N, CA, C and O atoms as a GROMACS GRO file, in nm:
protein
  472
    1MET      N    1   0.084  -0.118   0.000
    1MET     CA    2   0.000   0.000   0.000
    1MET      C    3   0.089   0.124   0.000
    1MET      O    4   0.188   0.133   0.072
    2ARG      N    5   0.050   0.217  -0.081
    2ARG     CA    6   0.124   0.342  -0.094
    2ARG      C    7   0.051   0.453  -0.021
    2ARG      O    8  -0.070   0.471  -0.040
    3LEU      N    9   0.121   0.528   0.063
    3LEU     CA   10   0.060   0.640   0.135
    3LEU      C   11   0.133   0.772   0.112
    3LEU      O   12   0.101   0.872   0.177
    4ASP      N   13   0.228   0.774   0.022
    4ASP     CA   14   0.306   0.895  -0.001
    4ASP      C   15   0.248   0.980  -0.114
    4ASP      O   16   0.320   1.020  -0.206
    5PHE      N   17   0.119   1.005  -0.107
    5PHE     CA   18   0.053   1.086  -0.209
    5PHE      C   19   0.084   1.233  -0.187
    5PHE      O   20   0.093   1.277  -0.072
    6PRO      N   21   0.102   1.309  -0.294
    6PRO     CA   22   0.134   1.451  -0.277
    6PRO      C   23   0.013   1.536  -0.238
    6PRO      O   24   0.030   1.644  -0.180
    7ASN      N   25  -0.109   1.489  -0.269
    7ASN     CA   26  -0.227   1.568  -0.236
    7ASN      C   27  -0.352   1.479  -0.227
    7ASN      O   28  -0.347   1.360  -0.258
    8SER      N   29  -0.461   1.539  -0.186
    8SER     CA   30  -0.587   1.467  -0.167
    8SER      C   31  -0.642   1.412  -0.298
    8SER      O   32  -0.699   1.303  -0.300
    9ASN      N   33  -0.627   1.486  -0.405
    9ASN     CA   34  -0.682   1.442  -0.533
    9ASN      C   35  -0.620   1.311  -0.579
    9ASN      O   36  -0.691   1.221  -0.624
   10GLU      N   37  -0.489   1.299  -0.568
   10GLU     CA   38  -0.423   1.174  -0.608
   10GLU      C   39  -0.459   1.060  -0.515
   10GLU      O   40  -0.476   0.946  -0.559
   11LEU      N   41  -0.470   1.089  -0.386
   11LEU     CA   42  -0.509   0.986  -0.291
   11LEU      C   43  -0.649   0.934  -0.324
   11LEU      O   44  -0.671   0.813  -0.328
   12LEU      N   45  -0.743   1.024  -0.349
   12LEU     CA   46  -0.880   0.983  -0.381
   12LEU      C   47  -0.887   0.909  -0.514
   12LEU      O   48  -0.968   0.817  -0.529
   13ALA      N   49  -0.804   0.946  -0.611
   13ALA     CA   50  -0.800   0.874  -0.738
   13ALA      C   51  -0.752   0.731  -0.714
   13ALA      O   52  -0.805   0.637  -0.774
   14ASN      N   53  -0.653   0.714  -0.628
   14ASN     CA   54  -0.603   0.580  -0.596
   14ASN      C   55  -0.709   0.499  -0.522
   14ASN      O   56  -0.724   0.379  -0.546
   15VAL      N   57  -0.781   0.562  -0.432
   15VAL     CA   58  -0.888   0.493  -0.358
   15VAL      C   59  -0.991   0.440  -0.456
   15VAL      O   60  -1.038   0.327  -0.442
   16LYS      N   61  -1.027   0.521  -0.555
   16LYS     CA   62  -1.124   0.475  -0.656
   16LYS      C   63  -1.067   0.361  -0.738
   16LYS      O   64  -1.138   0.266  -0.771
   17THR      N   65  -0.939   0.368  -0.773
   17THR     CA   66  -0.874   0.262  -0.850
   17THR      C   67  -0.880   0.129  -0.775
   17THR      O   68  -0.899   0.024  -0.836
   18GLU      N   69  -0.865   0.134  -0.644
   18GLU     CA   70  -0.868   0.013  -0.563
   18GLU      C   71  -1.009  -0.026  -0.520
   18GLU      O   72  -1.028  -0.119  -0.441
   19ASN      N   73  -1.110   0.044  -0.574
   19ASN     CA   74  -1.250   0.016  -0.544
   19ASN      C   75  -1.281   0.022  -0.395
   19ASN      O   76  -1.355  -0.062  -0.343
   20LEU      N   77  -1.224   0.120  -0.327
   20LEU     CA   78  -1.246   0.136  -0.183
   20LEU      C   79  -1.314   0.268  -0.149
   20LEU      O   80  -1.323   0.304  -0.032
   21TYR      N   81  -1.360   0.340  -0.250
   21TYR     CA   82  -1.416   0.473  -0.224
   21TYR      C   83  -1.540   0.468  -0.135
   21TYR      O   84  -1.551   0.547  -0.041
   22GLY      N   85  -1.631   0.377  -0.162
   22GLY     CA   86  -1.752   0.365  -0.081
   22GLY      C   87  -1.720   0.332   0.064
   22GLY      O   88  -1.780   0.385   0.156
   23LYS      N   89  -1.624   0.244   0.082
   23LYS     CA   90  -1.583   0.207   0.218
   23LYS      C   91  -1.513   0.324   0.288
   23LYS      O   92  -1.525   0.340   0.409
   24LEU      N   93  -1.440   0.404   0.212
   24LEU     CA   94  -1.375   0.522   0.270
   24LEU      C   95  -1.480   0.620   0.322
   24LEU      O   96  -1.467   0.672   0.433
   25VAL      N   97  -1.582   0.645   0.243
   25VAL     CA   98  -1.689   0.736   0.286
   25VAL      C   99  -1.757   0.680   0.411
   25VAL      O  100  -1.786   0.755   0.504
   26GLN      N  101  -1.783   0.550   0.413
   26GLN     CA  102  -1.846   0.487   0.530
   26GLN      C  103  -1.757   0.502   0.654
   26GLN      O  104  -1.807   0.531   0.763
   27GLN      N  105  -1.627   0.484   0.638
   27GLN     CA  106  -1.534   0.495   0.751
   27GLN      C  107  -1.530   0.638   0.804
   27GLN      O  108  -1.525   0.660   0.925
   28ILE      N  109  -1.531   0.735   0.714
   28ILE     CA  110  -1.532   0.875   0.756
   28ILE      C  111  -1.659   0.904   0.836
   28ILE      O  112  -1.654   0.967   0.942
   29LYS      N  113  -1.774   0.859   0.785
   29LYS     CA  114  -1.900   0.880   0.856
   29LYS      C  115  -1.898   0.811   0.992
   29LYS      O  116  -1.946   0.867   1.091
   30LYS      N  117  -1.842   0.692   0.999
   30LYS     CA  118  -1.835   0.617   1.124
   30LYS      C  119  -1.750   0.692   1.227
   30LYS      O  120  -1.791   0.710   1.342
   31ASP      N  121  -1.631   0.737   1.186
   31ASP     CA  122  -1.541   0.803   1.280
   31ASP      C  123  -1.593   0.940   1.325
   31ASP      O  124  -1.575   0.977   1.441
   32PHE      N  125  -1.657   1.013   1.237
   32PHE     CA  126  -1.719   1.138   1.279
   32PHE      C  127  -1.830   1.110   1.380
   32PHE      O  128  -1.846   1.184   1.477
   33GLY      N  129  -1.905   1.003   1.357
   33GLY     CA  130  -2.010   0.964   1.451
   33GLY      C  131  -1.952   0.926   1.586
   33GLY      O  132  -2.006   0.964   1.690
   34LEU      N  133  -1.842   0.851   1.586
   34LEU     CA  134  -1.778   0.813   1.712
   34LEU      C  135  -1.726   0.934   1.788
   34LEU      O  136  -1.717   0.932   1.911
   35ALA      N  137  -1.692   1.039   1.715
   35ALA     CA  138  -1.643   1.163   1.778
   35ALA      C  139  -1.759   1.258   1.812
   35ALA      O  140  -1.735   1.370   1.857
   36ASN      N  141  -1.881   1.213   1.792
   36ASN     CA  142  -2.001   1.294   1.819
   36ASN      C  143  -2.003   1.424   1.740
   36ASN      O  144  -2.042   1.529   1.791
   37ILE      N  145  -1.960   1.416   1.615
   37ILE     CA  146  -1.963   1.532   1.526
   37ILE      C  147  -2.061   1.497   1.414
   37ILE      O  148  -2.030   1.414   1.328
   38PRO      N  149  -2.177   1.561   1.414
   38PRO     CA  150  -2.277   1.528   1.312
   38PRO      C  151  -2.232   1.573   1.172
   38PRO      O  152  -2.185   1.685   1.153
   39ILE      N  153  -2.248   1.483   1.077
   39ILE     CA  154  -2.219   1.519   0.938
   39ILE      C  155  -2.332   1.467   0.850
   39ILE      O  156  -2.390   1.362   0.877
   40ASP      N  157  -2.360   1.541   0.747
   40ASP     CA  158  -2.462   1.502   0.651
   40ASP      C  159  -2.390   1.474   0.520
   40ASP      O  160  -2.374   1.562   0.436
   41LEU      N  161  -2.346   1.350   0.506
   41LEU     CA  162  -2.264   1.312   0.392
   41LEU      C  163  -2.329   1.192   0.323
   41LEU      O  164  -2.345   1.087   0.384
   42ALA      N  165  -2.366   1.209   0.197
   42ALA     CA  166  -2.428   1.101   0.121
   42ALA      C  167  -2.324   0.997   0.082
   42ALA      O  168  -2.207   1.030   0.060
   43ASP      N  169  -2.367   0.871   0.073
   43ASP     CA  170  -2.275   0.765   0.031
   43ASP      C  171  -2.227   0.786  -0.112
   43ASP      O  172  -2.120   0.737  -0.149
   44SER      N  173  -2.305   0.857  -0.191
   44SER     CA  174  -2.270   0.877  -0.332
   44SER      C  175  -2.200   1.011  -0.357
   44SER      O  176  -2.200   1.060  -0.470
   45VAL      N  177  -2.141   1.069  -0.255
   45VAL     CA  178  -2.073   1.198  -0.269
   45VAL      C  179  -1.954   1.184  -0.364
   45VAL      O  180  -1.883   1.083  -0.362
   46SER      N  181  -1.933   1.284  -0.447
   46SER     CA  182  -1.819   1.280  -0.539
   46SER      C  183  -1.690   1.303  -0.462
   46SER      O  184  -1.692   1.357  -0.351
   47SER      N  185  -1.580   1.261  -0.519
   47SER     CA  186  -1.452   1.276  -0.450
   47SER      C  187  -1.416   1.423  -0.430
   47SER      O  188  -1.358   1.459  -0.327
   48GLU      N  189  -1.449   1.507  -0.525
   48GLU     CA  190  -1.421   1.651  -0.510
   48GLU      C  191  -1.506   1.711  -0.398
   48GLU      O  192  -1.456   1.790  -0.318
   49ASP      N  193  -1.634   1.673  -0.393
   49ASP     CA  194  -1.720   1.722  -0.287
   49ASP      C  195  -1.677   1.670  -0.150
   49ASP      O  196  -1.686   1.742  -0.051
   50LEU      N  197  -1.629   1.547  -0.144
   50LEU     CA  198  -1.579   1.491  -0.019
   50LEU      C  199  -1.458   1.569   0.030
   50LEU      O  200  -1.448   1.603   0.148
   51ARG      N  201  -1.367   1.598  -0.060
   51ARG     CA  202  -1.247   1.673  -0.024
   51ARG      C  203  -1.284   1.812   0.028
   51ARG      O  204  -1.231   1.857   0.130
   52ILE      N  205  -1.374   1.880  -0.042
   52ILE     CA  206  -1.418   2.013  -0.001
   52ILE      C  207  -1.492   2.007   0.132
   52ILE      O  208  -1.470   2.090   0.220
   53PHE      N  209  -1.579   1.907   0.147
   53PHE     CA  210  -1.654   1.891   0.271
   53PHE      C  211  -1.561   1.874   0.391
   53PHE      O  212  -1.578   1.940   0.493
   54LEU      N  213  -1.464   1.785   0.378
   54LEU     CA  214  -1.371   1.761   0.488
   54LEU      C  215  -1.293   1.888   0.523
   54LEU      O  216  -1.274   1.921   0.640
   55HIS      N  217  -1.248   1.958   0.421
   55HIS     CA  218  -1.173   2.081   0.444
   55HIS      C  219  -1.257   2.183   0.520
   55HIS      O  220  -1.211   2.241   0.618
   56GLU      N  221  -1.381   2.203   0.476
   56GLU     CA  222  -1.468   2.300   0.541
   56GLU      C  223  -1.503   2.258   0.683
   56GLU      O  224  -1.505   2.340   0.774
   57LYS      N  225  -1.531   2.129   0.703
   57LYS     CA  226  -1.569   2.080   0.835
   57LYS      C  227  -1.451   2.093   0.933
   57LYS      O  228  -1.470   2.134   1.047
   58ILE      N  229  -1.334   2.058   0.889
   58ILE     CA  230  -1.217   2.068   0.977
   58ILE      C  231  -1.184   2.214   1.006
   58ILE      O  232  -1.147   2.247   1.119
   59TYR      N  233  -1.197   2.300   0.908
   59TYR     CA  234  -1.177   2.443   0.932
   59TYR      C  235  -1.274   2.494   1.038
   59TYR      O  236  -1.235   2.567   1.129
   60TYR      N  237  -1.401   2.456   1.024
   60TYR     CA  238  -1.502   2.497   1.121
   60TYR      C  239  -1.466   2.446   1.261
   60TYR      O  240  -1.477   2.520   1.359
   61LEU      N  241  -1.425   2.321   1.270
   61LEU     CA  242  -1.390   2.264   1.400
   61LEU      C  243  -1.270   2.335   1.462
   61LEU      O  244  -1.268   2.362   1.582
   62ILE      N  245  -1.171   2.366   1.381
   62ILE     CA  246  -1.053   2.438   1.432
   62ILE      C  247  -1.093   2.574   1.487
   62ILE      O  248  -1.048   2.615   1.594
   63MET      N  249  -1.176   2.644   1.413
   63MET     CA  250  -1.211   2.782   1.449
   63MET      C  251  -1.317   2.791   1.559
   63MET      O  252  -1.312   2.881   1.642
   64GLU      N  253  -1.414   2.699   1.560
   64GLU     CA  254  -1.529   2.713   1.648
   64GLU      C  255  -1.537   2.609   1.760
   64GLU      O  256  -1.588   2.638   1.868
   65LYS      N  257  -1.487   2.488   1.735
   65LYS     CA  258  -1.503   2.379   1.831
   65LYS      C  259  -1.373   2.300   1.842
   65LYS      O  260  -1.364   2.185   1.799
   66PHE      N  261  -1.274   2.364   1.899
   66PHE     CA  262  -1.141   2.305   1.900
   66PHE      C  263  -1.134   2.175   1.980
   66PHE      O  264  -1.060   2.084   1.942
   67VAL      N  265  -1.208   2.163   2.087
   67VAL     CA  266  -1.207   2.039   2.167
   67VAL      C  267  -1.263   1.924   2.084
   67VAL      O  268  -1.209   1.814   2.088
   68GLU      N  269  -1.371   1.948   2.010
   68GLU     CA  270  -1.428   1.845   1.923
   68GLU      C  271  -1.329   1.808   1.811
   68GLU      O  272  -1.321   1.692   1.772
   69TYR      N  273  -1.257   1.906   1.761
   69TYR     CA  274  -1.154   1.884   1.660
   69TYR      C  275  -1.047   1.788   1.713
   69TYR      O  276  -1.010   1.692   1.646
   70LEU      N  277  -0.999   1.815   1.834
   70LEU     CA  278  -0.898   1.727   1.894
   70LEU      C  279  -0.953   1.588   1.918
   70LEU      O  280  -0.882   1.489   1.897
   71ASN      N  281  -1.078   1.579   1.961
   71ASN     CA  282  -1.141   1.450   1.982
   71ASN      C  283  -1.152   1.372   1.850
   71ASN      O  284  -1.127   1.251   1.847
   72LEU      N  285  -1.188   1.440   1.743
   72LEU     CA  286  -1.197   1.375   1.612
   72LEU      C  287  -1.062   1.318   1.570
   72LEU      O  288  -1.054   1.205   1.523
   73LEU      N  289  -0.957   1.395   1.588
   73LEU     CA  290  -0.824   1.348   1.550
   73LEU      C  291  -0.782   1.228   1.635
   73LEU      O  292  -0.714   1.138   1.586
   74TYR      N  293  -0.823   1.227   1.760
   74TYR     CA  294  -0.796   1.113   1.848
   74TYR      C  295  -0.872   0.989   1.800
   74TYR      O  296  -0.815   0.880   1.794
   75VAL      N  297  -1.000   1.006   1.765
   75VAL     CA  298  -1.081   0.894   1.718
   75VAL      C  299  -1.026   0.838   1.587
   75VAL      O  300  -1.016   0.717   1.570
   76ILE      N  301  -0.991   0.927   1.496
   76ILE     CA  302  -0.938   0.883   1.366
   76ILE      C  303  -0.798   0.825   1.382
   76ILE      O  304  -0.757   0.741   1.303
   77ASP      N  305  -0.727   0.868   1.485
   77ASP     CA  306  -0.593   0.819   1.515
   77ASP      C  307  -0.490   0.867   1.412
   77ASP      O  308  -0.412   0.789   1.358
   78VAL      N  309  -0.493   0.996   1.387
   78VAL     CA  310  -0.394   1.056   1.298
   78VAL      C  311  -0.261   1.059   1.373
   78VAL      O  312  -0.256   1.105   1.487
   79PRO      N  313  -0.153   1.011   1.312
   79PRO     CA  314  -0.023   1.006   1.382
   79PRO      C  315   0.027   1.143   1.426
   79PRO      O  316   0.020   1.240   1.350
   80GLU      N  317   0.076   1.150   1.548
   80GLU     CA  318   0.127   1.276   1.602
   80GLU      C  319   0.245   1.328   1.521
   80GLU      O  320   0.262   1.448   1.505
   81LYS      N  321   0.325   1.237   1.471
   81LYS     CA  322   0.441   1.276   1.390
   81LYS      C  323   0.398   1.358   1.267
   81LYS      O  324   0.465   1.452   1.227
   82ALA      N  325   0.285   1.318   1.209
   82ALA     CA  326   0.235   1.389   1.091
   82ALA      C  327   0.197   1.533   1.124
   82ALA      O  328   0.214   1.622   1.041
   83PHE      N  329   0.147   1.556   1.246
   83PHE     CA  330   0.112   1.692   1.286
   83PHE      C  331   0.233   1.780   1.300
   83PHE      O  332   0.227   1.900   1.274
   84ARG      N  333   0.340   1.723   1.341
   84ARG     CA  334   0.462   1.802   1.357
   84ARG      C  335   0.515   1.852   1.224
   84ARG      O  336   0.588   1.951   1.218
   85GLU      N  337   0.479   1.784   1.117
   85GLU     CA  338   0.526   1.821   0.984
   85GLU      C  339   0.437   1.924   0.915
   85GLU      O  340   0.470   1.970   0.806
   86ILE      N  341   0.326   1.960   0.977
   86ILE     CA  342   0.235   2.058   0.917
   86ILE      C  343   0.300   2.195   0.916
   86ILE      O  344   0.355   2.240   1.016
   87GLN      N  345   0.293   2.259   0.801
   87GLN     CA  346   0.344   2.395   0.787
   87GLN      C  347   0.236   2.492   0.833
   87GLN      O  348   0.132   2.505   0.767
   88VAL      N  349   0.258   2.559   0.944
   88VAL     CA  350   0.158   2.650   0.999
   88VAL      C  351   0.169   2.784   0.928
   88VAL      O  352   0.268   2.855   0.940
   89THR      N  353   0.065   2.817   0.855
   89THR     CA  354   0.057   2.947   0.789
   89THR      C  355  -0.068   3.020   0.837
   89THR      O  356  -0.059   3.119   0.910
   90ASP      N  357  -0.183   2.970   0.798
   90ASP     CA  358  -0.310   3.023   0.848
   90ASP      C  359  -0.407   2.906   0.867
   90ASP      O  360  -0.376   2.793   0.829
   91ALA      N  361  -0.522   2.934   0.924
   91ALA     CA  362  -0.617   2.829   0.959
   91ALA      C  363  -0.669   2.755   0.836
   91ALA      O  364  -0.695   2.635   0.842
   92VAL      N  365  -0.685   2.825   0.726
   92VAL     CA  366  -0.736   2.761   0.604
   92VAL      C  367  -0.635   2.658   0.554
   92VAL      O  368  -0.672   2.545   0.520
   93GLU      N  369  -0.510   2.696   0.549
   93GLU     CA  370  -0.404   2.605   0.503
   93GLU      C  371  -0.386   2.487   0.598
   93GLU      O  372  -0.367   2.374   0.554
   94VAL      N  373  -0.392   2.512   0.727
   94VAL     CA  374  -0.380   2.404   0.826
   94VAL      C  375  -0.496   2.307   0.810
   94VAL      O  376  -0.477   2.186   0.815
   95ALA      N  377  -0.617   2.360   0.792
   95ALA     CA  378  -0.734   2.274   0.774
   95ALA      C  379  -0.719   2.186   0.650
   95ALA      O  380  -0.759   2.070   0.650
   96GLU      N  381  -0.662   2.241   0.544
   96GLU     CA  382  -0.640   2.163   0.422
   96GLU      C  383  -0.540   2.051   0.446
   96GLU      O  384  -0.560   1.938   0.402
   97GLN      N  385  -0.432   2.081   0.516
   97GLN     CA  386  -0.331   1.980   0.545
   97GLN      C  387  -0.385   1.872   0.639
   97GLN      O  388  -0.355   1.754   0.623
   98VAL      N  389  -0.464   1.913   0.738
   98VAL     CA  390  -0.522   1.816   0.831
   98VAL      C  391  -0.624   1.729   0.760
   98VAL      O  392  -0.631   1.609   0.787
   99SER      N  393  -0.704   1.785   0.672
   99SER     CA  394  -0.802   1.704   0.599
   99SER      C  395  -0.730   1.600   0.512
   99SER      O  396  -0.780   1.489   0.495
  100PHE      N  397  -0.615   1.635   0.458
  100PHE     CA  398  -0.536   1.538   0.382
  100PHE      C  399  -0.486   1.426   0.473
  100PHE      O  400  -0.488   1.309   0.435
  101LEU      N  401  -0.440   1.462   0.593
  101LEU     CA  402  -0.396   1.360   0.689
  101LEU      C  403  -0.511   1.269   0.730
  101LEU      O  404  -0.493   1.148   0.746
  102VAL      N  405  -0.629   1.327   0.747
  102VAL     CA  406  -0.748   1.247   0.781
  102VAL      C  407  -0.779   1.150   0.669
  102VAL      O  408  -0.804   1.032   0.694
  103LEU      N  409  -0.777   1.197   0.546
  103LEU     CA  410  -0.804   1.109   0.432
  103LEU      C  411  -0.700   0.996   0.425
  103LEU      O  412  -0.736   0.881   0.399
  104LYS      N  413  -0.574   1.029   0.447
  104LYS     CA  414  -0.470   0.926   0.442
  104LYS      C  415  -0.493   0.820   0.549
  104LYS      O  416  -0.483   0.701   0.521
  105ARG      N  417  -0.524   0.863   0.670
  105ARG     CA  418  -0.544   0.767   0.779
  105ARG      C  419  -0.670   0.683   0.757
  105ARG      O  420  -0.670   0.563   0.783
  106GLU      N  421  -0.776   0.744   0.709
  106GLU     CA  422  -0.900   0.670   0.683
  106GLU      C  423  -0.878   0.569   0.569
  106GLU      O  424  -0.928   0.457   0.576
  107PHE      N  425  -0.804   0.609   0.467
  107PHE     CA  426  -0.771   0.516   0.359
  107PHE      C  427  -0.690   0.398   0.413
  107PHE      O  428  -0.713   0.283   0.376
  108GLN      N  429  -0.596   0.428   0.499
  108GLN     CA  430  -0.514   0.322   0.558
  108GLN      C  431  -0.602   0.223   0.634
  108GLN      O  432  -0.583   0.102   0.622
  109LYS      N  433  -0.695   0.272   0.712
  109LYS     CA  434  -0.786   0.184   0.786
  109LYS      C  435  -0.865   0.094   0.693
  109LYS      O  436  -0.873  -0.027   0.714
  110VAL      N  437  -0.923   0.154   0.588
  110VAL     CA  438  -1.006   0.079   0.493
  110VAL      C  439  -0.922  -0.025   0.420
  110VAL      O  440  -0.965  -0.139   0.402
  111TRP      N  441  -0.804   0.015   0.377
  111TRP     CA  442  -0.716  -0.077   0.303
  111TRP      C  443  -0.675  -0.195   0.390
  111TRP      O  444  -0.675  -0.309   0.346
  112LEU      N  445  -0.639  -0.167   0.515
  112LEU     CA  446  -0.598  -0.275   0.606
  112LEU      C  447  -0.713  -0.369   0.637
  112LEU      O  448  -0.693  -0.490   0.646
  113LYS      N  449  -0.834  -0.316   0.653
  113LYS     CA  450  -0.951  -0.402   0.675
  113LYS      C  451  -0.973  -0.494   0.557
  113LYS      O  452  -1.002  -0.613   0.574
  114LYS      N  453  -0.959  -0.439   0.436
  114LYS     CA  454  -0.977  -0.521   0.316
  114LYS      C  455  -0.869  -0.629   0.308
  114LYS      O  456  -0.899  -0.744   0.278
  115LYS      N  457  -0.747  -0.592   0.335
  115LYS     CA  458  -0.635  -0.685   0.323
  115LYS      C  459  -0.648  -0.799   0.422
  115LYS      O  460  -0.625  -0.915   0.386
  116TYR      N  461  -0.683  -0.770   0.545
  116TYR     CA  462  -0.683  -0.872   0.649
  116TYR      C  463  -0.818  -0.940   0.670
  116TYR      O  464  -0.829  -1.030   0.753
  117SER      N  465  -0.920  -0.899   0.596
  117SER     CA  466  -1.048  -0.968   0.606
  117SER      C  467  -1.059  -1.081   0.504
  117SER      O  468  -1.150  -1.165   0.512
  118SER      N  469  -0.968  -1.083   0.408
  118SER     CA  470  -0.973  -1.186   0.302
  118SER      C  471  -0.915  -1.318   0.348
  118SER      O  472  -0.912  -1.414   0.271
   0.00000   0.00000   0.00000
């Protein structure tokens, strides 16, 4: 499994190639639910809309509900090392980088479930 994608678009293209996109959306919905963060995300959401949705939701959490944001990252289990590598410029850019980390971690979960359930 490859996780060294340069951006969210390439990661989502790879997820579709591996036929894991539906499971990725389900995992995102599950983890947001476990973190008690309500989201209205259709199973048939496009990859571009998913990327935009995550960016906006994470930006909102950073700016308005920081404790819930931290809880979400704990539930998703984003590696602490990855946070240290984030280039802090402004909240919009940080939200974009964090949403990419969330997508990477959720993809990793889905891929590992597929690999070890067979």
